[in-house]
DOLUM-799770 format. One record per residue (C-alpha): residue number from 1; residue in one letter; chain; x, y, z. Coordinates in steps of 0.5 Angstrom, whole numbers. Example, Ala and Ser with C-alpha at 12.3 -4.5 7.8 and 13.67 -1.06 7.14 Angstrom:
BEGIN
lumvo = 1	kolpa = A	roza = A	u = 25	v = -9	w = 16
lumvo = 2	kolpa = S	roza = A	u = 27	v = -2	w = 14
//
This chain:
BEGIN
lumvo = 1	kolpa = M	roza = A	u = 0	v = 0	w = 0
lumvo = 2	kolpa = H	roza = A	u = 3	v = 7	w = -2
lumvo = 3	kolpa = A	roza = A	u = 4	v = 12	w = 4
lumvo = 4	kolpa = Q	roza = A	u = -2	v = 17	w = 4
lumvo = 5	kolpa = S	roza = A	u = -1	v = 24	w = 4
lumvo = 6	kolpa = V	roza = A	u = -3	v = 29	w = 8
lumvo = 7	kolpa = D	roza = A	u = -8	v = 32	w = 4
lumvo = 8	kolpa = E	roza = A	u = -11	v = 24	w = 3
lumvo = 9	kolpa = I	roza = A	u = -11	v = 23	w = 10
lumvo = 10	kolpa = V	roza = A	u = -15	v = 30	w = 12
lumvo = 11	kolpa = S	roza = A	u = -20	v = 29	w = 6
lumvo = 12	kolpa = K	roza = A	u = -22	v = 22	w = 9
lumvo = 13	kolpa = H	roza = A	u = -22	v = 25	w = 16
lumvo = 14	kolpa = I	roza = A	u = -27	v = 30	w = 13
lumvo = 15	kolpa = D	roza = A	u = -31	v = 25	w = 9
lumvo = 16	kolpa = A	roza = A	u = -31	v = 21	w = 16
lumvo = 17	kolpa = I	roza = A	u = -35	v = 26	w = 20
lumvo = 18	kolpa = G	roza = A	u = -40	v = 28	w = 15
lumvo = 19	kolpa = G	roza = A	u = -37	v = 31	w = 8
lumvo = 20	kolpa = K	roza = A	u = -34	v = 37	w = 6
lumvo = 21	kolpa = Q	roza = A	u = -41	v = 40	w = 3
lumvo = 22	kolpa = L	roza = A	u = -45	v = 39	w = 10
lumvo = 23	kolpa = L	roza = A	u = -39	v = 41	w = 14
lumvo = 24	kolpa = S	roza = A	u = -38	v = 48	w = 10
lumvo = 25	kolpa = S	roza = A	u = -45	v = 49	w = 12
lumvo = 26	kolpa = L	roza = A	u = -44	v = 50	w = 19
lumvo = 27	kolpa = Q	roza = A	u = -44	v = 57	w = 21
lumvo = 28	kolpa = S	roza = A	u = -45	v = 57	w = 28
lumvo = 29	kolpa = V	roza = A	u = -46	v = 52	w = 34
lumvo = 30	kolpa = R	roza = A	u = -48	v = 51	w = 41
lumvo = 31	kolpa = M	roza = A	u = -46	v = 45	w = 45
lumvo = 32	kolpa = E	roza = A	u = -49	v = 44	w = 52
lumvo = 33	kolpa = N	roza = A	u = -44	v = 39	w = 56
lumvo = 34	kolpa = K	roza = A	u = -44	v = 36	w = 63
lumvo = 35	kolpa = M	roza = A	u = -37	v = 36	w = 66
lumvo = 36	kolpa = E	roza = A	u = -33	v = 32	w = 72
lumvo = 37	kolpa = V	roza = A	u = -28	v = 37	w = 74
lumvo = 38	kolpa = M	roza = A	u = -23	v = 34	w = 80
lumvo = 39	kolpa = G	roza = A	u = -29	v = 31	w = 83
lumvo = 40	kolpa = N	roza = A	u = -34	v = 36	w = 82
lumvo = 41	kolpa = E	roza = A	u = -40	v = 37	w = 77
lumvo = 42	kolpa = A	roza = A	u = -41	v = 43	w = 72
lumvo = 43	kolpa = T	roza = A	u = -44	v = 45	w = 66
lumvo = 44	kolpa = T	roza = A	u = -41	v = 48	w = 60
lumvo = 45	kolpa = I	roza = A	u = -44	v = 52	w = 54
lumvo = 46	kolpa = V	roza = A	u = -40	v = 53	w = 48
lumvo = 47	kolpa = T	roza = A	u = -42	v = 57	w = 43
lumvo = 48	kolpa = I	roza = A	u = -38	v = 58	w = 36
lumvo = 49	kolpa = L	roza = A	u = -39	v = 63	w = 31
lumvo = 50	kolpa = N	roza = A	u = -35	v = 60	w = 25
lumvo = 51	kolpa = G	roza = A	u = -28	v = 63	w = 24
lumvo = 52	kolpa = K	roza = A	u = -30	v = 69	w = 28
lumvo = 53	kolpa = C	roza = A	u = -32	v = 68	w = 36
lumvo = 54	kolpa = Y	roza = A	u = -32	v = 62	w = 41
lumvo = 55	kolpa = K	roza = A	u = -35	v = 63	w = 48
lumvo = 56	kolpa = T	roza = A	u = -35	v = 58	w = 54
lumvo = 57	kolpa = E	roza = A	u = -39	v = 59	w = 60
lumvo = 58	kolpa = S	roza = A	u = -38	v = 54	w = 66
lumvo = 59	kolpa = E	roza = A	u = -42	v = 54	w = 72
lumvo = 60	kolpa = I	roza = A	u = -38	v = 50	w = 77
lumvo = 61	kolpa = M	roza = A	u = -38	v = 50	w = 85
lumvo = 62	kolpa = G	roza = A	u = -43	v = 56	w = 85
lumvo = 63	kolpa = S	roza = A	u = -38	v = 60	w = 80
lumvo = 64	kolpa = K	roza = A	u = -39	v = 62	w = 73
lumvo = 65	kolpa = L	roza = A	u = -33	v = 62	w = 69
lumvo = 66	kolpa = I	roza = A	u = -33	v = 65	w = 62
lumvo = 67	kolpa = Q	roza = A	u = -28	v = 65	w = 56
lumvo = 68	kolpa = V	roza = A	u = -29	v = 69	w = 50
lumvo = 69	kolpa = V	roza = A	u = -24	v = 68	w = 44
lumvo = 70	kolpa = K	roza = A	u = -24	v = 73	w = 38
lumvo = 71	kolpa = E	roza = A	u = -20	v = 74	w = 31
lumvo = 72	kolpa = N	roza = A	u = -16	v = 79	w = 35
lumvo = 73	kolpa = G	roza = A	u = -16	v = 77	w = 42
lumvo = 74	kolpa = G	roza = A	u = -20	v = 75	w = 48
lumvo = 75	kolpa = W	roza = A	u = -23	v = 76	w = 55
lumvo = 76	kolpa = M	roza = A	u = -25	v = 72	w = 61
lumvo = 77	kolpa = V	roza = A	u = -28	v = 72	w = 68
lumvo = 78	kolpa = N	roza = A	u = -25	v = 67	w = 73
lumvo = 79	kolpa = P	roza = A	u = -28	v = 68	w = 80
lumvo = 80	kolpa = M	roza = A	u = -24	v = 62	w = 82
lumvo = 81	kolpa = G	roza = A	u = -18	v = 66	w = 80
lumvo = 82	kolpa = G	roza = A	u = -19	v = 72	w = 84
lumvo = 83	kolpa = G	roza = A	u = -23	v = 76	w = 79
lumvo = 84	kolpa = S	roza = A	u = -30	v = 77	w = 78
lumvo = 85	kolpa = E	roza = A	u = -29	v = 83	w = 73
lumvo = 86	kolpa = P	roza = A	u = -28	v = 81	w = 65
lumvo = 87	kolpa = Q	roza = A	u = -20	v = 81	w = 64
lumvo = 88	kolpa = D	roza = A	u = -17	v = 81	w = 57
lumvo = 89	kolpa = I	roza = A	u = -13	v = 75	w = 56
lumvo = 90	kolpa = P	roza = A	u = -6	v = 75	w = 54
lumvo = 91	kolpa = E	roza = A	u = -4	v = 76	w = 47
lumvo = 92	kolpa = E	roza = A	u = 0	v = 70	w = 46
lumvo = 93	kolpa = A	roza = A	u = -6	v = 66	w = 50
lumvo = 94	kolpa = A	roza = A	u = -11	v = 68	w = 46
lumvo = 95	kolpa = K	roza = A	u = -7	v = 66	w = 39
lumvo = 96	kolpa = Q	roza = A	u = -6	v = 59	w = 42
lumvo = 97	kolpa = A	roza = A	u = -14	v = 59	w = 43
lumvo = 98	kolpa = Q	roza = A	u = -15	v = 61	w = 36
lumvo = 99	kolpa = N	roza = A	u = -16	v = 54	w = 33
lumvo = 100	kolpa = N	roza = A	u = -22	v = 54	w = 37
lumvo = 101	kolpa = L	roza = A	u = -25	v = 59	w = 33
lumvo = 102	kolpa = Y	roza = A	u = -27	v = 54	w = 27
lumvo = 103	kolpa = I	roza = A	u = -32	v = 49	w = 28
lumvo = 104	kolpa = V	roza = A	u = -28	v = 44	w = 24
lumvo = 105	kolpa = P	roza = A	u = -21	v = 45	w = 25
lumvo = 106	kolpa = L	roza = A	u = -18	v = 42	w = 19
lumvo = 107	kolpa = L	roza = A	u = -24	v = 44	w = 14
lumvo = 108	kolpa = N	roza = A	u = -20	v = 49	w = 9
lumvo = 109	kolpa = Y	roza = A	u = -14	v = 49	w = 14
lumvo = 110	kolpa = A	roza = A	u = -9	v = 51	w = 8
lumvo = 111	kolpa = D	roza = A	u = -14	v = 57	w = 6
lumvo = 112	kolpa = R	roza = A	u = -12	v = 60	w = 13
lumvo = 113	kolpa = G	roza = A	u = -5	v = 59	w = 13
lumvo = 114	kolpa = V	roza = A	u = -5	v = 53	w = 17
lumvo = 115	kolpa = Q	roza = A	u = 1	v = 48	w = 15
lumvo = 116	kolpa = L	roza = A	u = 0	v = 41	w = 17
lumvo = 117	kolpa = A	roza = A	u = 6	v = 36	w = 17
lumvo = 118	kolpa = L	roza = A	u = 6	v = 28	w = 18
lumvo = 119	kolpa = E	roza = A	u = 10	v = 26	w = 23
lumvo = 120	kolpa = G	roza = A	u = 9	v = 18	w = 23
lumvo = 121	kolpa = K	roza = A	u = 4	v = 14	w = 27
lumvo = 122	kolpa = E	roza = A	u = 3	v = 13	w = 34
lumvo = 123	kolpa = A	roza = A	u = -2	v = 9	w = 38
lumvo = 124	kolpa = V	roza = A	u = -8	v = 12	w = 41
lumvo = 125	kolpa = N	roza = A	u = -13	v = 8	w = 46
lumvo = 126	kolpa = N	roza = A	u = -9	v = 2	w = 43
lumvo = 127	kolpa = A	roza = A	u = -11	v = 4	w = 36
lumvo = 128	kolpa = E	roza = A	u = -6	v = 6	w = 30
lumvo = 129	kolpa = A	roza = A	u = -7	v = 14	w = 29
lumvo = 130	kolpa = F	roza = A	u = -3	v = 19	w = 24
lumvo = 131	kolpa = K	roza = A	u = 1	v = 24	w = 28
lumvo = 132	kolpa = F	roza = A	u = 1	v = 31	w = 25
lumvo = 133	kolpa = K	roza = A	u = 4	v = 37	w = 27
lumvo = 134	kolpa = V	roza = A	u = 0	v = 43	w = 26
lumvo = 135	kolpa = T	roza = A	u = 3	v = 50	w = 25
lumvo = 136	kolpa = S	roza = A	u = -2	v = 56	w = 25
lumvo = 137	kolpa = K	roza = A	u = -1	v = 63	w = 21
lumvo = 138	kolpa = D	roza = A	u = 2	v = 66	w = 27
lumvo = 139	kolpa = G	roza = A	u = 7	v = 60	w = 28
lumvo = 140	kolpa = N	roza = A	u = 4	v = 57	w = 34
lumvo = 141	kolpa = T	roza = A	u = 4	v = 49	w = 34
lumvo = 142	kolpa = Y	roza = A	u = 0	v = 44	w = 37
lumvo = 143	kolpa = T	roza = A	u = -1	v = 36	w = 35
lumvo = 144	kolpa = L	roza = A	u = -7	v = 32	w = 33
lumvo = 145	kolpa = F	roza = A	u = -8	v = 25	w = 32
lumvo = 146	kolpa = I	roza = A	u = -13	v = 22	w = 27
lumvo = 147	kolpa = D	roza = A	u = -15	v = 15	w = 28
lumvo = 148	kolpa = A	roza = A	u = -12	v = 11	w = 22
lumvo = 149	kolpa = T	roza = A	u = -18	v = 6	w = 21
lumvo = 150	kolpa = T	roza = A	u = -24	v = 11	w = 23
lumvo = 151	kolpa = Y	roza = A	u = -21	v = 18	w = 21
lumvo = 152	kolpa = Y	roza = A	u = -24	v = 21	w = 27
lumvo = 153	kolpa = L	roza = A	u = -20	v = 26	w = 31
lumvo = 154	kolpa = V	roza = A	u = -18	v = 22	w = 37
lumvo = 155	kolpa = K	roza = A	u = -13	v = 26	w = 41
lumvo = 156	kolpa = S	roza = A	u = -9	v = 33	w = 41
lumvo = 157	kolpa = I	roza = A	u = -3	v = 36	w = 45
lumvo = 158	kolpa = Q	roza = A	u = -2	v = 43	w = 46
lumvo = 159	kolpa = T	roza = A	u = 3	v = 47	w = 50
lumvo = 160	kolpa = V	roza = A	u = -2	v = 53	w = 54
lumvo = 161	kolpa = E	roza = A	u = -1	v = 58	w = 59
lumvo = 162	kolpa = V	roza = A	u = -5	v = 57	w = 66
lumvo = 163	kolpa = M	roza = A	u = -5	v = 62	w = 71
lumvo = 164	kolpa = G	roza = A	u = 2	v = 64	w = 69
lumvo = 165	kolpa = Q	roza = A	u = 5	v = 57	w = 68
lumvo = 166	kolpa = T	roza = A	u = 7	v = 53	w = 62
lumvo = 167	kolpa = L	roza = A	u = 3	v = 47	w = 62
lumvo = 168	kolpa = T	roza = A	u = 2	v = 41	w = 57
lumvo = 169	kolpa = N	roza = A	u = -6	v = 40	w = 55
lumvo = 170	kolpa = T	roza = A	u = -7	v = 33	w = 52
lumvo = 171	kolpa = V	roza = A	u = -15	v = 32	w = 50
lumvo = 172	kolpa = T	roza = A	u = -17	v = 25	w = 48
lumvo = 173	kolpa = Y	roza = A	u = -24	v = 24	w = 44
lumvo = 174	kolpa = S	roza = A	u = -28	v = 18	w = 44
lumvo = 175	kolpa = D	roza = A	u = -36	v = 16	w = 44
lumvo = 176	kolpa = F	roza = A	u = -37	v = 18	w = 37
lumvo = 177	kolpa = K	roza = A	u = -44	v = 19	w = 34
lumvo = 178	kolpa = K	roza = A	u = -48	v = 22	w = 28
lumvo = 179	kolpa = L	roza = A	u = -53	v = 27	w = 29
lumvo = 180	kolpa = E	roza = A	u = -59	v = 27	w = 24
lumvo = 181	kolpa = N	roza = A	u = -56	v = 32	w = 19
lumvo = 182	kolpa = G	roza = A	u = -50	v = 27	w = 19
lumvo = 183	kolpa = W	roza = A	u = -45	v = 31	w = 23
lumvo = 184	kolpa = V	roza = A	u = -40	v = 26	w = 27
lumvo = 185	kolpa = L	roza = A	u = -38	v = 29	w = 34
lumvo = 186	kolpa = A	roza = A	u = -34	v = 26	w = 40
lumvo = 187	kolpa = Y	roza = A	u = -39	v = 26	w = 46
lumvo = 188	kolpa = T	roza = A	u = -34	v = 24	w = 51
lumvo = 189	kolpa = T	roza = A	u = -28	v = 29	w = 52
lumvo = 190	kolpa = N	roza = A	u = -22	v = 28	w = 57
lumvo = 191	kolpa = Q	roza = A	u = -17	v = 33	w = 58
lumvo = 192	kolpa = D	roza = A	u = -11	v = 33	w = 62
lumvo = 193	kolpa = T	roza = A	u = -7	v = 39	w = 63
lumvo = 194	kolpa = G	roza = A	u = 0	v = 36	w = 66
lumvo = 195	kolpa = G	roza = A	u = -3	v = 33	w = 72
lumvo = 196	kolpa = M	roza = A	u = -5	v = 40	w = 74
lumvo = 197	kolpa = F	roza = A	u = -13	v = 39	w = 73
lumvo = 198	kolpa = Q	roza = A	u = -17	v = 33	w = 69
lumvo = 199	kolpa = V	roza = A	u = -24	v = 34	w = 66
lumvo = 200	kolpa = K	roza = A	u = -28	v = 29	w = 63
lumvo = 201	kolpa = T	roza = A	u = -34	v = 33	w = 59
lumvo = 202	kolpa = L	roza = A	u = -40	v = 29	w = 56
lumvo = 203	kolpa = L	roza = A	u = -44	v = 33	w = 50
lumvo = 204	kolpa = S	roza = A	u = -51	v = 33	w = 52
lumvo = 205	kolpa = K	roza = A	u = -54	v = 37	w = 47
lumvo = 206	kolpa = V	roza = A	u = -52	v = 40	w = 40
lumvo = 207	kolpa = E	roza = A	u = -56	v = 46	w = 36
lumvo = 208	kolpa = V	roza = A	u = -53	v = 47	w = 29
lumvo = 209	kolpa = N	roza = A	u = -53	v = 54	w = 26
lumvo = 210	kolpa = P	roza = A	u = -57	v = 57	w = 31
lumvo = 211	kolpa = T	roza = A	u = -58	v = 65	w = 30
lumvo = 212	kolpa = L	roza = A	u = -53	v = 68	w = 35
lumvo = 213	kolpa = D	roza = A	u = -53	v = 75	w = 38
lumvo = 214	kolpa = L	roza = A	u = -46	v = 78	w = 37
lumvo = 215	kolpa = A	roza = A	u = -47	v = 82	w = 44
lumvo = 216	kolpa = I	roza = A	u = -46	v = 75	w = 47
lumvo = 217	kolpa = F	roza = A	u = -38	v = 76	w = 45
lumvo = 218	kolpa = E	roza = A	u = -37	v = 83	w = 48
lumvo = 219	kolpa = K	roza = A	u = -34	v = 84	w = 54
lumvo = 220	kolpa = K	roza = A	u = -38	v = 88	w = 59
lumvo = 221	kolpa = Q	roza = A	u = -36	v = 92	w = 65
//
């Protein structure tokens, strides 16, 4: 068998999760999740306006955490970190999070100045997966793993800044299910940030192409 190219693997990934035509029609999404964070339960709502804005709202231990990332920066509210007022996200941290702006990160990736380099294969959850180094147009890098059989995205690794510390954030994806419109999503996500904290997220509800009020992404003082 011939060695598959980056474009061949990405094309099979896009086909596996719904196909280019369907995925190109995704302009906005709202996802409700149940989370398990260090023994505590929480709820999170993720709202994405494709390529423009990304917002997470989490309720945990009586506190509401908000993070917004946009094309040109971002802001957050983190009462657990000592701040109840909106604060700008550091520029570098905002750039690292900008891959979250895209509902399907690998769809039309080259058009956004993103580069992919295939770095062989590794085992993920006891299955062979293609390993990719991803470099954004700003030069930020992270690693993605695509299952060599299903062509689902099954793992990502990225260096992140958390409360002034540089940590490795590893996320694994599983329990893939197809929505009525044919889009395939991971319903279970496990996040491990260098042992500092671990989060298990269970997707409970998905709204495809909801009408969004852009005001929800604006920082309010």
